[in-house]
N, C-alpha and C positions, 0 to 999 in steps of 0.2 A: 520170166524176166520182165515182161511188160507190166505185170501187176506190181512187182517190186519197185520198178521205176516210178510208177504212179504214186505208190506209198511214200517213197523217198521224196519225190517232188512235193507231195502234199505237206510233209513235215517242214520242208524248207520254206515254202510259200506261206503257209498259215502260221508258222512260227514268226515270220517277218510281219505278217498282218496283225497278229495278236500283240506283238511287241510294239508295233506302230500305234495301236490304240492307246497304250499306256503313255507312249512318247507324246502323242498329240494332246492328250488330256493334260499332262503335267507341264509340257512345254508351253501350251497355250496359257495356262495359269501363270507360269513364270513370266510370260510376256505381258501380263496384266489383262488378259481376256476374261470376260464374264463367263458364268456358267452357261448362259445361253449361246455365247460365241463358241465355246468349246463343243457344245452339242451340235452346232451347225457345222463345225469342222468335221465331226464324226459322221454327220449325215452325208457330207460330200464323198465319203469313202464308198457310198453305195449308189451314187448317181449312175455311173457306167454299168454296174451290175444290174440296175433296174432297166436301163435302156438296151443293154446288149445280151442279157441272159437268154432270151428266146432266140434271137438271131444266132448266137453262138451255138445253141442247141441244134439249130437247123444245120449250121456248118459242120458240127461234129458228126452228123449223120451222113455227110457227103464227102468230107475231105480227111486226109490223114492228120492225126492230132499233133504230130511232132512240131511242125512249124507254127501252128496256131498257138500251142502252149508256150513255145520259146519266145514268140513275139510278144504275147501278153505279159509274160513274166519280165521280159526286158523293159517294157514300158514302166512297170512298177519300180524296177531298180533305178531307172532314171529319175522317177518322181521323188524317191527318197533322198536323192542328192540335193534337191532344191533347198530344203531347210538347212542342210549343211553349208551350202554356199551363200544363202541369204537368210540370216536368222531373224526373220520378221513373221508376224502372224499370217500375212498373206501367203507365205511359202507353205504353211501348213495346209491351207486350202488346196494349193496346187498339188502337194504331195499326196494328200488324201484322195483327190480326184483321180490321179494317175495310178495310184496303188489299187484303186477300185477296178481298173482294167485287169490287173493280175488276178484279183479276187474273182472276177467274172469268168475268166477263162479257166482258172484252176478248179473252181467249184463245179461248174457245169460239166466240163469235159472230164474231170476226174471221176465224178459220180457215174456219168454215162459209160466211160471206159470200164470201170469196175463191173458194172452190170453186164455189159456186152461180152466181157472176157470170162464171165463166170457161168458155169453150168447151173441149172436151177437147184440142184441138190447141194451146191456149195455157195450159193449166192448170199444167203444170210450170213455165213461165216465171213465171206470176203467183204461185205458191207460193214460187218462188225470190225474187221481189221482196219478198213478204211477209216471208220469212225474213231478207232483207237489212235490212229496217227493224228487225228484232230485233237484228241485229248492230250497227246504228247506235246502238240503245238501250244495248247493252252498252258501247259506247264512251263515249257521252255521259253516261250516268247516273253511273258510278263516278268519272269524271274531274271532272265538275261537283261531285259530292258531296265528293270529297276536298279540292278547292281551296276550296269554300265553307265547309266545316267549319274549315279552317285560318284563314280570314280573318274569318268571321262567327260561328262557333260552331254548336253542334248545334241549338239552338232555332230560329234563323232559317233554317237549312238545311231543317228540317222544314216551316216555313211556306212556303218557296220551292217545295218539292215539291207542296204543296197548291195553289199558284197554277198550276203546270204542269198538274195534273189538271183544274183548273177551266177552263183554256184548251181542253182537250179537250171539256169539256161545252159550251163556247161554240160550237165548231166543229159539234157535233151539232145544236145548236139552230138555227144559221144555215143549214147545208147538209144536214141530216139527211134532208130529203125525198127526196134522191137515192137513199137506201138502199131496196132492194126490199121489198115485202111478201111474206109467205109464200104458197106455192101450196097451199092447204088441200085442193084437190081430189085431190092425189096423196098426201095424208098420212093414214096410219092412226093410231090412238090409240097414245100412248106406252106401251111395255111393255118393261121392262128385261130380263125373262127372254127375250123374243123376240129382242132384240138380242144377248144373250149366247149364244143358241143357235147363232149363226154361229161355228163353230170356227176359221174363217180369221182371226178377229180376235184370238185368244188369243196367238199368237206375236208379233204386232205390238204388243199391249198390253205384254207382258213386255219386249220390246226397247225400246219407247218409254219405259217407266218407268225402265229402267236408264240410258238416255241422259239423261233428265232428272235423275236422281240424280247422275250424274257431273258435269253442268253445275252443279247447285246446291251440291254439296260443294266444288267448286272456288271458286265465288264467295262462299260463306259462310265457309269455313275459311281461305282465303288471306289475308283481312284479319287474322284472328287470328294466323296464322303470321307475316305481315309485321310485325305489332305486336310479336310475340315476338322477332324478330331485329333490332328497332330501326328499322324503316322508318317514315317520317312518313305521315300520312293522305294527303298529296298523292302520295307515291311509291306507296302502295298503290293509289290511284285510277288512276295511270298504268299500273301492272302489269295491273290488271283491264281497263282500257280497251284494252290491247294485245291482249287476247283477241278484241276485235271486229275487229281488222285481219285476222286469219286467217279469222274467220267471214265477213266481208264479201267478202274476196278469193275464197274458194272458192265462195261462192254466186253470184258473177258467172258462173262457169263451170259451174254445176250441170247445166244442160241438156246440155252437151257431155260432161261427166263421166259422167252416167248413160247416155248413148248409147254411150260408148266402153267403160266398165268394166262397166256393168250395176248395177242398184239393189242387189242382194244383195251383190255383191263390194265395192261402194263402202261400204256399211254396215259390212261386216266390217273393211275396211281402216281406216276412220275410228275404229272402236272400239279396234282394236289400237294405233293411234297415240296415242289419248287415254290408254289404259292405260299406255303407256310414259312419257308426260309425268307422270302422277300418281306413278309410281315415282321419277322424278327430282326432283320438287319439294323434298322434304325434304333433298336434298343440296345445294341452292342457297340462298345467303343474300344475294346481290347483286341489286339491283333490275333491272339490265340483263339478267342471265341469266334471272331470273324472267319478265321481259317477253318474252324469246324463247320460253320454254316456253309462255307464255300465248298467243302467236301460233299456235304449233303446235296447242295444245289447242283454240283457237278454230276453227281450220280443221277439226279432227276433228269437233267438235260441230256445226260449221256444215253438215256433211253429214248427220249423223244426225237432227237435229230436223226439217228440212223433208221429208226422205225418209219418215220415219214418219208425218208429218202428211199427206202426199199419198197414201200407200198406204192409210191408214185411210179417207180420204175416198173414194178410188176403190173400196174394197171395200164401201161402205155401200149399202144398198138405196135405190132412188129414193124421195125424200121423207123419208129418215131420216138424212141426212148429219149434221145437227146432233146427233142422238143419238149417232152413232158418234164424232164429235169430242168430245162431252161425255164419253163412256165412256173415250176415250183420256186426256182430261184428268183424269178421276177416278183412273185407274190411276197417272198421273204424280204426282198429289197425294198418293196413299197413300205413294209413295216420298219425296215432299217432306216429309211430316209425320214419318214414321218415321225417315227418314234423318238429318236434322239433330239430332233429339233423341237418337237412338241413338249417332251418331258424336260428338256433344258429350259424352255420358257416357264413351265410349271415350277421347276426348282427355283428359278430366279424370283418368282412371285411368292410362293408359299413354302418353299423348303424341300429338301430331299426326302423327308419322311413320306410326303404324299406321293412322290414318284415311285418309291418302292411299294407302297401299299396299293396304289392303283394298278401297278403292274402285277402284283400278287392276285388281285381280283381278276385280271384278264387271264392269268394262267389257270385260275380255278374255273373260269368259264370254258377254257380249252379242255380242261379235264372233264367237265360235264358233256361237252360235245364229243369227246373221245369215247364216252361211255354209252353211246347210242349206236345203233346199226350193228353190223357184223365185222368180224376181224378182217375180212377181205376188203371191205370198202371203207372202214373206219367211219 
C-alpha cells in the first residue's frame, strides 16, 4: 500500500510540475517576456530544491513522511494559484519558486521511501516502477497543459494544476498512515561533510547532474523552439509527451537491460544517444520528426535517471539513504538553476541552435565519464 501511494503521488505531483514547465514557458512568452526571462523563471523552480534537498533528506531519515509530503505538496498548490489570480510575469516567478518546494519534498522523499521499502532483490524493479511513473508524468503533464491552454487559457490551466496537487494532499491525508516511520536507532546526526567525504559519490553526482541538465534543457527550450518554428501549444505538448513513450518503454525492460549490458555501459550508451538527438533537434521543424526525436531522447534519459538514483541509494551508509538522495538532488538542482538561466542568456545572444549543441556535448562528456570505473561505482 505504501509503495502504491508513493507511485500515485509521484504521478500527480510530477504531472503538475511538467505541465507547469510548459505553462511557464508559453505564458511568459505571451506576456512579452524574453527568452532569458523565461529561462530565469524556470530557474526559480529549482531554488528551493537546491536549498532544501539535503535538509529534507535528513528529515526523511528521522520523521514520518506523511506530513512532510502533505505540507510540501500543499505549498506548491498555493503557488500555482498566484498566476491565476494575478496574470503578470512576476506571478510566474512566485509560482515557480513555491512549486519548487513540492518538487523538493516529492523527489527526495519519494526516492528515499522507495529504496527503504524495497528488499535488495526487488529494489531495481521498484526503482524502475518509480521511474515509469515519472515517464507517465512527462506524457500527461505537457499533453494536458497544451490542450488546456488552447481551450481555456493560461489562468484556468494554472488553477487546474493547483487542484491536481491538492488531490495529492488528499491522498496523503486519507492513506498516509501506510508510510513508514524512520528508524532512529540506526541514524546518526546529519553531517554534510561526513556524507561528502565518501568519494564514491562524486562521480555519480557529476553524472546525475548532467543527466538532469539534459532532461531539463530539452523540456524547457523545446517549447521555445517549437513556438519559434510556428507550432501550436497543442503540438508542442504532443512533442513533449512523445518523450514519455521512450522513457516508459525502456523502463519496462530496465531490469533485463542492466543484467545484459551492465549499469556502466548502459549509462554511457544512453548519454551518447541523447547527445545525438540534441544535435539533430535544430535541424528539424516538423512536429512529427520532433516527436520521433523526443521518443529516442526519452528512451535515453529513461535509462540515466533511474540508474543514477539506484546507484546513489545503494552506495549510501545504513540510515543515511535520505541524505545521499538529498545530496544527489542538490547537485541536480545546481545544474537546474544554473543551466536554464545560462542557456537562456546564450539563446538570446546566439540562438537556440547553440543551446542544443552545447548541451549535446555535455551529455557526450557524461557518456565518457560513465564508461570508466566499475558498474558499482560508475
